[in-house]
C-alpha positions in Angstrom: 176.8 174.3 216.5 178.7 177.7 216.3 175.4 179.6 215.8 174.0 178.6 219.5 177.3 179.9 221.0 174.8 182.6 222.5 173.6 179.7 224.7 176.6 179.6 226.7 175.8 182.8 228.6 172.2 182.4 228.5 172.1 179.5 230.4 173.3 180.9 233.5 171.4 184.0 233.1 168.3 181.9 232.7 169.4 180.1 236.1 169.8 183.6 237.6 166.5 184.8 236.7 164.6 181.8 237.9 166.6 182.2 241.2 165.2 185.9 241.3 161.7 184.6 240.8 161.4 181.4 242.3 164.5 181.1 244.7 163.0 182.1 248.0 160.3 179.0 247.2 162.8 176.5 246.0 165.2 176.9 249.1 167.8 174.5 250.2 169.2 172.3 248.3 167.1 173.0 245.3 168.0 176.4 244.5 171.7 175.0 244.8 170.9 172.2 242.2 169.3 174.5 239.8 172.2 176.8 239.5 174.5 174.0 239.3 172.3 172.6 236.2 172.4 175.9 234.3 176.4 176.2 234.6 176.6 172.5 233.7 174.2 173.0 230.8 176.2 175.9 229.6 179.4 173.6 229.9 177.8 171.0 227.8 176.9 173.6 225.2 180.5 174.6 225.1 181.8 171.3 224.6 179.7 170.9 221.7 180.9 174.4 220.3 184.4 173.2 220.9 184.0 169.7 219.1 182.3 171.5 216.1 185.2 174.0 215.9 187.8 171.1 216.3 186.5 169.7 213.2 187.1 172.7 210.9 190.0 174.0 209.4 192.3 176.6 211.2 191.0 179.1 208.9 187.5 178.5 209.9 187.8 178.4 213.7 186.6 181.8 213.9 182.7 182.8 214.1 180.7 185.8 215.1 177.1 185.6 216.3 175.2 188.9 216.1 172.1 189.0 218.1 171.2 192.7 217.1 172.5 196.1 216.2 173.0 197.6 219.7 174.4 201.3 219.0 173.8 202.6 215.9 175.1 206.5 216.3 176.5 208.0 213.5 179.9 206.4 212.5 179.5 204.5 215.9 178.2 200.9 215.0 178.1 198.5 217.7 176.8 195.1 217.8 175.6 192.7 220.5 177.6 190.1 219.3 179.8 187.1 220.2 183.0 185.9 218.9 183.6 182.0 219.0 187.3 181.2 218.2 189.9 178.9 220.0 190.8 181.6 222.5 187.1 182.7 223.7 186.3 178.7 224.0 189.1 177.9 225.7 188.1 180.4 228.2 184.4 179.7 228.3 185.5 175.5 228.8 187.3 176.2 232.1 184.8 179.2 233.1 181.9 177.0 233.0 183.7 173.6 233.6 185.2 174.6 237.0 182.4 176.9 237.5 180.3 173.9 237.6 182.3 171.9 240.0 182.5 175.1 242.4 178.7 175.4 242.4 178.4 171.5 243.1 181.0 171.7 246.0 178.8 175.1 247.4 175.9 172.8 247.5 177.5 171.0 250.4 179.6 174.1 251.8 176.8 176.4 252.2 174.5 173.9 253.7 172.4 175.7 256.4 173.0 179.2 255.5 169.7 181.4 255.8 170.8 183.1 252.3 171.5 179.8 250.4 169.3 180.8 247.7 170.8 184.0 247.2 174.4 182.8 247.1 173.7 180.8 244.3 171.7 183.5 242.3 175.2 185.6 242.7 176.9 182.8 241.5 175.0 182.3 238.5 175.0 186.0 237.5 178.7 185.9 238.2 179.3 183.2 235.6 177.0 184.8 233.0 179.3 188.4 233.4 182.4 186.3 232.8 181.1 184.6 229.7 180.0 187.8 228.4 183.6 189.1 229.1 185.1 186.4 227.3 182.8 185.9 224.2 182.2 189.6 223.4 183.1 190.4 220.1 184.2 194.0 220.8 185.5 195.8 223.6 181.9 197.2 224.8 180.4 193.8 225.3 183.5 192.9 227.0 183.0 195.8 229.2 179.6 195.0 229.8 180.7 191.5 231.5 183.6 193.2 232.8 181.4 195.5 235.0 178.9 192.6 235.9 182.0 190.7 237.2 183.0 193.5 239.3 179.6 194.1 240.6 178.9 190.3 241.6 182.2 190.3 243.3 181.1 192.9 245.4 178.1 190.8 246.5 180.0 187.7 246.9 183.1 188.9 248.6 180.8 190.6 251.3 178.2 188.1 251.3 178.7 187.6 255.1 178.6 191.3 255.2 177.6 191.3 259.0 181.2 190.6 259.6 183.1 194.2 259.2 186.0 192.4 257.3 183.7 191.2 254.8 181.9 194.3 254.1 185.3 196.2 253.9 186.9 193.7 251.7 183.8 194.1 249.2 184.0 197.8 249.2 188.1 197.7 248.7 187.4 195.1 245.7 184.9 197.4 244.2 186.6 200.4 244.5 190.0 199.4 243.2 188.6 197.6 240.2 186.9 200.8 239.3 190.4 202.5 238.9 191.4 199.8 236.6 188.0 200.1 234.8 188.9 203.7 233.9 191.5 202.5 231.7 189.4 200.1 229.7 187.0 202.8 229.1 189.7 205.4 228.0 191.1 202.5 225.7 187.8 202.1 223.7 187.4 205.9 223.4 191.0 205.9 222.1 190.2 203.2 219.7 187.2 204.5 218.4 189.0 207.8 217.6 191.6 206.4 215.8 190.3 203.1 214.5 186.8 204.3 214.0 185.8 200.9 215.8 185.7 198.9 219.3 185.7 195.8 217.5 188.9 193.3 218.4 189.5 192.5 214.8 189.5 196.1 213.4 191.8 197.3 216.3 194.1 194.2 215.8 194.1 194.7 212.2 195.0 198.4 212.4 197.5 197.6 214.7 199.1 194.9 212.4 198.9 196.8 209.2 200.3 199.9 210.6 196.9 202.1 209.8 197.3 203.7 213.2 200.3 205.8 214.7 202.6 203.8 217.0 201.6 206.4 219.7 197.9 205.6 219.5 198.6 201.7 219.6 201.0 202.1 222.8 198.3 204.2 224.5 195.3 201.6 223.8 198.0 198.8 225.0 198.9 200.5 228.1 195.3 201.8 229.1 194.2 198.1 228.7 197.0 196.9 230.9 196.0 199.3 233.3 192.5 197.7 233.4 194.3 194.4 233.4 196.0 195.4 236.6 192.8 196.1 238.3 191.1 192.9 237.2 194.1 190.6 237.5 195.4 192.2 240.6 199.2 193.3 239.8 200.9 196.3 241.2 200.0 198.5 242.2 196.2 197.3 242.3 196.6 193.9 243.8 195.8 194.7 247.1 192.3 193.8 246.7 192.7 190.2 246.0 194.1 188.8 249.3 190.9 190.4 251.1 188.6 188.8 248.8 189.0 185.6 250.8 186.7 187.1 253.3 183.7 185.6 250.9 182.9 182.1 251.5 185.4 179.5 250.0 183.7 178.9 247.0 183.6 182.3 245.8 187.6 182.3 246.8 188.0 179.6 244.2 185.6 181.0 241.5 187.5 184.6 241.7 191.0 183.3 242.4 190.9 180.4 239.8 188.5 180.4 236.9 187.0 183.7 236.5 187.7 187.3 237.5 191.3 187.5 237.8 192.0 185.8 234.6 190.2 188.3 232.7 193.1 190.8 232.4 195.2 188.1 231.0 192.5 187.2 228.6 192.3 191.0 227.4 195.9 191.3 226.9 195.9 187.9 225.0 193.0 189.0 222.9 194.7 192.2 221.8 198.2 190.6 221.2 199.0 192.4 218.1 198.5 195.6 219.6 200.8 195.1 222.4 203.6 193.5 220.0 203.2 196.6 217.8 203.4 199.0 220.4 206.7 200.7 221.4 209.2 198.2 223.0 209.1 199.9 226.1 205.1 198.8 226.5 205.8 195.0 226.5 208.7 195.4 228.7 206.7 197.3 231.4 204.0 194.4 231.3 207.0 192.0 231.9 208.6 193.7 234.4 205.2 194.4 236.6 204.3 191.1 236.1 207.7 189.5 237.7 207.5 192.2 240.1 204.3 191.3 241.4 205.1 187.5 241.1 208.0 188.0 243.4 206.6 190.5 245.7 203.5 188.3 246.4 205.7 185.4 247.0 207.8 186.9 249.8 204.3 188.0 251.6 203.0 184.2 251.2 205.9 183.0 253.0 204.6 184.6 256.4 200.9 184.2 256.3 199.2 182.0 258.8 195.8 181.9 257.5 195.1 179.1 255.4 193.3 181.1 252.4 195.5 184.0 252.8 198.3 181.9 251.8 196.5 180.9 248.5 195.3 184.2 248.0 198.9 185.8 247.9 199.9 182.8 245.7 197.0 183.5 243.1 198.9 187.3 243.0 202.2 185.7 242.6 200.7 183.5 239.6 199.0 186.1 237.9 202.5 187.7 237.8 203.9 184.8 236.0 200.9 185.2 233.1 201.7 188.8 232.9 205.7 188.1 232.6 205.0 185.7 230.0 202.6 187.8 228.1 205.2 190.8 228.2 207.8 188.0 226.9 205.7 187.4 223.8 204.6 183.9 225.1 201.0 184.2 224.6 200.6 180.3 224.4 202.6 179.9 227.5 200.3 182.6 229.4 197.1 180.9 228.6 198.6 177.5 229.2 199.5 178.6 232.9 196.2 180.2 233.3 194.4 176.6 232.6 196.6 174.7 234.7 196.5 177.4 237.2 192.7 177.2 237.3 192.8 173.5 237.6 195.3 173.3 241.0 194.2 176.8 242.4 190.4 175.9 242.4 191.7 172.5 243.9 193.8 174.2 246.5 191.0 176.8 247.4 188.3 174.1 247.4 190.7 171.9 249.6 191.1 174.7 252.1 187.5 175.2 252.4 187.2 171.4 252.8 189.8 172.0 256.0 187.9 174.9 257.2 184.6 172.9 257.3 186.3 170.0 259.0 187.9 172.2 261.5 184.6 174.1 262.3 185.7 177.0 260.5 188.9 177.3 261.7 191.7 179.1 259.3 194.8 179.6 261.2 197.2 177.0 260.1 198.9 177.1 263.6 195.9 175.4 265.3 195.9 172.4 262.9 198.3 169.9 262.2 198.0 166.0 261.5 195.1 166.4 259.6 195.6 163.7 256.9 194.3 161.1 259.3 191.0 162.9 259.9 190.7 164.1 256.6 192.5 161.5 253.9 190.8 162.6 250.8 191.1 166.2 251.3 194.7 165.4 252.5 195.4 163.4 249.3 193.8 165.8 246.8 195.5 168.8 248.4 199.0 167.3 248.1 198.5 167.0 244.2 197.7 170.7 244.2 200.7 171.5 246.1 203.0 169.3 243.7 201.2 171.0 240.9 201.9 174.6 242.0 205.3 174.0 243.5 206.5 172.8 239.9 207.1 169.3 240.4 206.9 167.0 237.4 204.8 165.7 236.0 202.1 167.8 237.6 200.2 170.2 235.5 202.0 173.4 236.7 205.7 172.3 236.1 205.1 172.4 232.7 203.3 175.8 232.0 205.7 177.4 234.2 208.5 176.1 232.7 207.4 177.1 229.4 207.1 180.7 230.7 210.5 180.6 232.0 211.8 179.3 228.9 210.5 182.4 226.9 211.7 184.6 229.8 215.3 183.5 229.5 215.3 184.0 225.8 214.0 187.4 226.2 215.4 188.9 229.4 218.0 187.1 231.8 217.3 189.4 234.7 213.7 188.5 234.7 214.3 185.0 234.4 216.3 185.2 237.7 213.4 187.1 239.1 211.0 184.3 237.9 213.2 181.3 239.2 213.4 183.0 242.7 209.7 183.4 242.8 209.4 179.6 241.8 211.6 178.5 244.5 209.7 180.6 247.0 206.4 179.1 245.5 207.5 175.6 246.4 208.7 176.9 249.9 205.6 178.6 251.0 203.2 175.7 249.8 205.7 173.1 251.3 205.1 175.2 254.8 201.3 175.1 254.3 201.0 171.5 253.6 203.2 170.6 256.7 201.5 173.0 259.0 198.1 171.7 258.1 198.3 168.0 257.2 201.6 166.7 258.9 203.3 167.3 262.5 201.5 167.4 265.7 197.6 167.6 266.1 197.3 171.1 267.5 193.5 171.5 267.1 192.9 170.2 270.7 194.6 173.3 271.8 191.7 175.3 270.1 188.9 173.1 271.4 187.4 175.5 273.8 187.2 178.5 271.2 184.9 176.4 269.1 182.8 175.2 272.3 183.7 171.7 271.9 184.8 171.5 275.6 187.8 169.3 274.8 186.1 166.9 272.5 186.8 168.9 269.4 187.7 166.6 266.4 188.3 167.5 262.8 186.0 165.4 260.3 186.2 164.8 256.6 183.7 166.7 254.2 180.5 165.4 252.8 180.8 163.6 249.4 179.2 166.6 247.4 182.3 168.4 248.4 184.8 165.9 247.6 183.8 164.9 244.2 184.8 168.2 242.8 188.3 167.9 244.7 188.8 164.6 243.0 188.1 165.7 239.8 190.3 169.1 240.0 193.2 166.4 241.3 192.9 164.5 238.3 192.9 167.6 236.1 196.1 168.8 237.9 198.0 165.8 237.1 197.1 165.3 233.2 196.7 169.1 232.7 200.1 169.6 231.4 199.5 167.1 228.5 198.0 170.2 227.0 201.3 171.6 225.9 204.3 169.3 226.4 207.7 170.4 225.1 208.8 166.9 223.8 207.9 167.8 220.2 205.9 170.2 218.0 203.2 167.3 217.7 202.9 167.5 221.5 201.9 171.3 221.4 198.4 170.9 221.3 197.5 174.1 223.0 199.6 176.1 220.4 198.1 174.4 217.4 194.5 175.2 218.6 195.4 178.7 219.6 197.4 179.2 216.3 194.6 181.2 214.6 194.2 183.7 217.4 198.1 184.3 218.4 200.1 183.5 215.2 200.6 187.3 214.6 201.5 188.1 218.1 203.4 184.9 219.6 207.2 185.3 219.8 209.8 183.3 217.7 212.4 181.7 219.9 213.4 178.6 217.5 217.5 179.2 217.3 217.8 180.8 220.4 220.2 179.3 223.1 217.2 178.8 225.5 215.4 177.0 222.9 218.4 174.8 222.1 219.2 174.1 225.6 215.3 173.8 226.9 216.0 170.6 228.5 218.9 172.3 230.7 216.5 175.0 231.5 213.9 172.3 232.3 216.3 170.5 234.5 217.2 173.9 236.2 213.4 174.3 236.9 213.0 170.9 238.6 216.4 171.6 241.0 214.8 175.0 242.0 211.5 173.3 243.2 213.2 170.5 244.9 215.5 173.1 246.9 212.4 175.1 248.1 210.7 172.1 249.2 213.9 170.8 250.9 214.6 174.0 252.7 210.6 174.3 253.7 210.9 170.7 255.4 214.2 171.4 257.1 212.3 174.3 258.6 208.8 173.0 259.4 209.1 169.3 259.4 212.6 168.7 260.6 213.1 171.8 262.5 216.7 172.0 261.4 216.5 175.5 260.5 214.8 178.4 262.0 211.8 179.9 260.6 212.3 183.5 258.8 208.7 185.0 259.2 209.7 188.7 259.8 206.4 191.0 260.7 207.1 193.0 257.8 206.2 190.1 255.5 203.5 188.9 257.7 201.8 192.8 257.3 202.5 192.6 253.4 205.6 195.0 253.3 202.9 197.2 255.0 201.7 198.2 251.5 198.3 198.0 252.2 198.5 199.9 255.4 200.3 202.7 253.6 197.5 203.0 250.7 195.0 203.1 253.5 196.9 206.3 255.3 197.1 207.9 251.8 193.7 207.3 250.9 192.3 208.2 254.4 194.8 211.1 254.8 195.7 213.3 251.7 193.4 211.3 249.3 190.4 211.9 251.8 191.2 215.8 252.0 191.4 215.7 248.5 188.1 214.4 248.2 186.5 216.8 250.6 188.1 219.6 248.5 186.5 218.2 245.3 183.4 218.0 247.3 183.5 221.5 248.6 184.5 222.8 245.2 181.2 220.8 243.9 179.1 222.4 246.6 180.3 226.1 246.4 181.5 226.6 242.9 179.6 224.2 240.5 176.5 223.9 242.4 176.8 227.8 243.6 177.0 228.6 239.6 173.9 226.8 238.9 172.0 228.2 242.1 173.3 231.5 241.0 171.8 231.6 237.9 168.5 230.3 238.8 168.6 233.2 241.4 169.6 235.7 238.4 166.8 234.4 236.4 164.2 234.6 239.1 165.6 238.3 239.7 165.2 239.3 236.0 161.8 237.6 235.7 160.5 239.7 238.7 161.8 242.7 237.4 160.2 242.2 234.0 157.0 241.1 235.6 156.4 244.5 236.9 156.1 245.9 233.2 153.2 243.8 232.8 150.7 246.2 233.9 147.6 245.6 231.6 147.4 249.2 230.4 147.8 249.8 226.3 149.2 253.2 226.9 152.2 251.8 228.8 153.0 249.2 226.5 152.7 251.8 223.5 155.1 254.1 225.5 157.4 251.1 225.6 157.2 250.6 221.9 158.2 254.2 221.3 160.9 254.1 223.3 162.3 251.2 221.9 161.7 252.4 218.2 163.6 255.6 219.3 166.3 253.7 220.8 166.7 251.6 217.8 166.4 254.5 215.1 169.2 256.4 217.2 171.3 253.1 217.1 170.9 253.0 213.3 171.9 256.8 212.8 174.9 256.3 215.3 176.3 253.1 213.2 175.9 255.2 210.0 177.7 258.4 211.0 180.5 255.7 212.4 180.7 254.4 209.1 
């Protein structure tokens, strides 16, 4: 079965190609069902590969399928090959599984859109690109998927491009990610120049065995981290992700939960030995930036009023937790939180889409309230997602976040404090969102005129095709923590599964104070989550405390505005200067060379008279000059 791993990306690609050819004829809803079936079929193949791999010993859980030799150039030999191992199959499982649910949801959500078929074409190509990224056996195949994801994200984020905000958001995502892509490309060059290969196996082996210098290892690690910061929205390149919610809600769920933003976390885990064997400041930098991003984004989410923007900043914050884990040597915990986050964040985004659909495209939480009555299924499932991300046991997010904080405590107490503060803020702002949307007074009648309802505006529950994915994801958000329970080594299912990949890089914390007192830390995490919930209820439900929502947080610390001023001011001036240099110096040199060549040609052309006596005279002059030169050289000698 492992030899059929190529089918996993091939099926969404086939769906995309069929939609290119026949999408317009199929129309709604058949185009949507075709795309959904293609992604679901990929999920079925992934499950079959998973069970085949599960039946094998740990040593046999790595299989390379080579389709053909892609680039044979001298010593550079790169195959178009796929790597099936526990990490890539784990990624493929939730990419295709959650991707299928999002496709199904989109069939209902995109009903009536004039570009219905085109939307599902982009979705299929997006999933195909993500699968190429995670299944690639080498950095170049991964980069092929990496760029494909970036291109598709542009089309999906700016899908409603007639809205200026959507068009700007798409361009911002595309340009920002190109900055990160520079890091990945440069890392490939460094890897080939030092290791002689861009294969993950060769690079990790060289790092582990010390056959390349620590400087080269550290350079590769940091350059890949630059790429990860772009794709996974970490400081200073995070600002594209909150604006990505300008795309349709299924796009937000796909990008924020199961695909694009997880690419950076996957990449750093894949090259775990490189990170571990680099200079100590490299993983420390990864952990520090992860912690700073987590706290920074959490403070912004506290003051947001757009239902999707709250979740967008939450995604940035949760990704920070994952990089904090990676920098602390907790690779299993990072993947664990990635998986649980995919469950509850997809649930929350699709739940927000259900609210927007039921509220006739309203996204301002200040115009909602009491929606639990009008939208009971959406409310119930959304509350489950809230409890999961807030870190309330026994929901999935609690277990994964607790494991991260356990490793962080063993590594750096200061970063642990930052992580706990972020966890408190997460519980606070997510409770705020639930209260504003589903509880309190109904404020939607106040906005009835804005929607042309003339006073009879009433929210409604979403159709069944949108509710089924919510129910499935809510179940996963409850039971997902069972992948890695802390009560005994025999319950560390994910750790045992990933062991062949992360064994060399996972940090050992047994014997530390944190490990010996892990239940104390677990209790602290519970208390922190409950305190955050209680504070938010006191502010927004009971009105006993004033709301603290300063403009500086609502405007994201003015970071985005500052970047815009730099890019639009000195940045634009610099680019204009480069353009002038290119036009006047570079192009001028090329054009000047052409002018000189034309002038010389015109001069030489005059000597072509057609008279033999003229040619003989020239030959004689040349012979005399040559003879004189030889005599002169002989005299000098």
